[in-house]
N, CA, C and O of each residue as an XYZ file, in Angstrom:
240
protein
N    -127.690     36.085   -111.452
C    -125.914     36.268   -112.518
C    -126.075     37.766   -112.892
O    -127.113     38.284   -113.303
N    -124.985     38.326   -112.703
C    -124.916     39.852   -112.826
C    -123.774     39.626   -113.844
O    -122.861     38.809   -113.720
N    -123.973     40.486   -114.876
C    -122.706     40.652   -116.292
C    -122.744     41.953   -116.284
O    -123.582     42.605   -115.661
N    -121.821     42.430   -116.990
C    -121.588     43.933   -117.369
C    -121.514     43.893   -119.002
O    -120.924     42.966   -119.556
N    -122.109     44.889   -119.714
C    -121.710     44.890   -121.129
C    -121.273     46.557   -121.321
O    -121.725     47.649   -120.977
N    -120.110     46.029   -122.088
C    -119.524     47.738   -122.259
C    -118.760     47.694   -123.534
O    -118.474     46.607   -124.036
N    -118.414     48.823   -124.084
C    -118.157     49.143   -125.190
C    -116.702     49.938   -125.419
O    -116.349     50.877   -124.705
N    -116.108     49.536   -126.262
C    -114.890     49.960   -126.460
C    -114.199     49.950   -127.725
O    -114.170     48.826   -128.228
N    -113.610     50.895   -128.422
C    -113.055     50.491   -129.956
C    -113.694     50.064   -130.931
O    -112.911     49.424   -131.634
N    -114.969     50.073   -131.471
C    -115.773     49.673   -131.724
C    -115.997     48.394   -131.365
O    -116.596     47.941   -132.341
N    -115.888     47.513   -130.558
C    -116.275     46.322   -129.821
C    -117.171     46.573   -128.664
O    -117.243     47.680   -128.131
N    -117.923     45.433   -128.240
C    -118.750     45.661   -127.119
C    -118.489     43.889   -126.816
O    -118.408     42.896   -127.538
N    -118.415     44.158   -125.319
C    -118.445     42.812   -124.904
C    -118.680     42.928   -123.272
O    -118.555     43.962   -122.615
N    -119.123     41.368   -122.676
C    -119.662     41.035   -121.638
C    -118.534     41.079   -120.892
O    -117.412     41.049   -121.398
N    -118.820     41.176   -119.280
C    -117.888     40.978   -118.357
C    -118.658     40.227   -117.377
O    -119.665     40.728   -116.877
N    -118.225     38.970   -117.042
C    -118.938     38.075   -115.737
C    -117.874     37.907   -114.843
O    -116.874     37.312   -115.245
N    -117.931     38.390   -113.542
C    -117.020     38.238   -112.382
C    -117.410     36.863   -111.557
O    -118.444     36.717   -110.904
N    -116.570     36.079   -111.691
C    -117.055     34.294   -111.150
C    -117.239     34.543   -109.612
O    -117.907     33.751   -108.946
N    -116.582     35.761   -108.990
C    -116.695     35.728   -107.426
C    -118.170     36.102   -107.234
O    -118.746     35.584   -106.277
N    -118.917     37.023   -108.109
C    -120.611     37.227   -107.872
C    -121.048     35.835   -108.083
O    -122.031     35.779   -107.344
N    -120.945     34.857   -108.548
C    -121.660     33.427   -108.750
C    -121.889     32.842   -107.263
O    -120.992     32.901   -106.421
N    -122.937     32.372   -107.046
C    -123.336     31.680   -106.175
C    -122.303     29.947   -106.164
O    -121.813     29.352   -105.204
N    -122.303     29.658   -107.369
C    -121.955     28.197   -107.807
C    -120.646     28.636   -108.917
O    -120.803     29.521   -109.758
N    -119.347     27.860   -108.760
C    -118.944     27.813   -110.446
C    -119.527     27.421   -111.505
O    -120.491     26.672   -111.346
N    -119.217     27.717   -112.587
C    -119.545     26.727   -113.597
C    -118.556     26.299   -114.379
O    -117.529     26.958   -114.539
N    -118.736     25.353   -114.844
C    -117.698     24.427   -115.867
C    -117.421     25.084   -116.801
O    -118.009     26.130   -117.075
N    -116.286     24.501   -117.600
C    -115.922     25.095   -118.971
C    -116.814     24.767   -120.075
O    -116.863     25.473   -121.082
N    -117.481     23.777   -119.930
C    -118.542     23.511   -121.086
C    -120.190     24.768   -120.674
O    -120.915     25.341   -121.488
N    -120.230     24.777   -119.686
C    -121.501     26.005   -118.922
C    -121.077     27.541   -119.716
O    -121.763     28.362   -120.325
N    -119.701     27.473   -119.399
C    -118.870     29.077   -119.795
C    -119.087     29.036   -121.259
O    -119.168     30.171   -121.729
N    -119.193     28.197   -122.024
C    -118.529     28.084   -123.331
C    -120.198     28.524   -123.974
O    -120.446     29.532   -124.636
N    -121.173     27.470   -123.561
C    -122.785     27.625   -124.021
C    -123.152     28.875   -123.406
O    -124.067     29.304   -124.109
N    -122.939     29.660   -122.508
C    -123.371     30.860   -122.063
C    -122.758     31.904   -122.861
O    -123.461     32.760   -123.398
N    -121.415     31.893   -122.982
C    -121.040     32.898   -123.885
C    -121.573     32.845   -125.467
O    -121.909     33.936   -125.929
N    -121.676     31.755   -126.283
C    -122.235     31.438   -127.231
C    -124.014     31.938   -127.364
O    -124.489     32.260   -128.453
N    -124.648     31.931   -126.372
C    -125.918     32.238   -126.116
C    -125.914     33.936   -126.203
O    -126.302     34.604   -127.161
N    -125.429     34.374   -125.075
C    -125.319     35.998   -125.331
C    -124.724     36.876   -126.081
O    -125.091     38.045   -126.204
N    -123.677     36.314   -126.676
C    -122.749     36.955   -127.964
C    -123.400     36.725   -129.022
O    -123.051     37.424   -129.973
N    -124.536     35.725   -129.287
C    -124.864     35.992   -130.604
C    -125.603     37.033   -130.894
O    -126.229     37.610   -130.005
N    -125.641     37.411   -132.117
C    -125.925     38.796   -132.524
C    -127.470     39.123   -132.886
O    -128.002     40.233   -132.883
N    -128.077     37.817   -133.211
C    -129.203     37.979   -133.558
C    -130.120     37.396   -132.516
O    -131.295     37.672   -132.759
N    -129.960     36.744   -131.534
C    -130.699     36.272   -130.339
C    -130.069     36.714   -129.160
O    -130.697     36.487   -128.126
N    -128.902     37.333   -129.048
C    -127.963     37.405   -127.780
C    -128.791     38.400   -127.030
O    -129.816     38.934   -127.456
N    -128.108     38.627   -125.615
C    -128.437     39.518   -124.903
C    -128.262     40.524   -124.904
O    -127.102     40.764   -124.570
N    -128.939     41.540   -125.161
C    -128.812     43.221   -125.598
C    -128.105     43.302   -126.997
O    -127.201     44.075   -127.313
N    -128.631     42.465   -127.669
C    -127.969     42.669   -129.030
C    -126.737     41.574   -129.412
O    -126.431     41.451   -130.598
N    -126.220     40.987   -128.647
C    -125.369     40.215   -128.311
C    -123.942     41.001   -128.464
O    -123.998     42.230   -128.414
N    -122.693     40.393   -128.642
C    -121.487     41.031   -128.173
C    -120.021     40.319   -129.103
O    -120.069     39.235   -129.685
N    -119.014     41.059   -129.062
C    -117.952     40.831   -129.885
C    -117.279     39.562   -128.968
O    -116.908     38.482   -129.427
N    -117.241     39.876   -127.927
C    -116.472     39.140   -126.811
C    -117.070     38.981   -125.453
O    -117.881     39.755   -124.945
N    -116.489     37.686   -124.818
C    -117.055     37.991   -123.769
C    -115.909     37.296   -122.428
O    -115.472     36.145   -122.414
N    -115.675     38.208   -121.563
C    -114.510     37.966   -120.518
C    -115.275     37.110   -119.445
O    -116.478     37.222   -119.208
N    -114.549     36.378   -118.929
C    -115.070     35.919   -117.298
C    -113.688     36.193   -116.429
O    -112.578     35.739   -116.707
N    -114.014     37.019   -115.343
C    -113.036     37.183   -114.477
C    -112.985     36.047   -113.442
O    -114.030     35.839   -112.826
N    -111.829     35.221   -113.144
C    -111.979     34.114   -112.292
C    -111.323     34.305   -110.920
O    -110.479     35.101   -110.507
N    -111.960     33.359   -110.390
C    -111.211     33.499   -108.887
C    -109.664     33.526   -108.936
O    -109.189     32.728   -109.743
N    -108.853     34.214   -108.300
C    -107.294     33.932   -108.349
C    -106.772     34.951   -109.396
O    -105.589     35.283   -109.322
N    -107.442     35.393   -110.218
C    -106.713     36.251   -111.198
C    -106.354     37.589   -110.373
O    -106.847     37.896   -109.288
N    -105.485     38.257   -111.035
C    -104.953     39.424   -110.575
C    -105.529     40.917   -111.455
O    -105.259     41.180   -112.627
N    -106.057     41.440   -110.871
C    -106.629     42.343   -111.762
C    -106.533     43.918   -111.749
O    -107.103     44.579   -112.617
């Protein structure tokens, strides 16, 4: 799984592009993942303010 961590306007956030996943994830799995990686104390790379997931079929 690949995610980007980006910064802007005093916020930091992760971006996950669903098209890069081998298998789709459920909404419950997405919520759990977002909570874990965004946690400021124990999250990935110091956590984040927001978690975005680009989903298949979205116009970007």
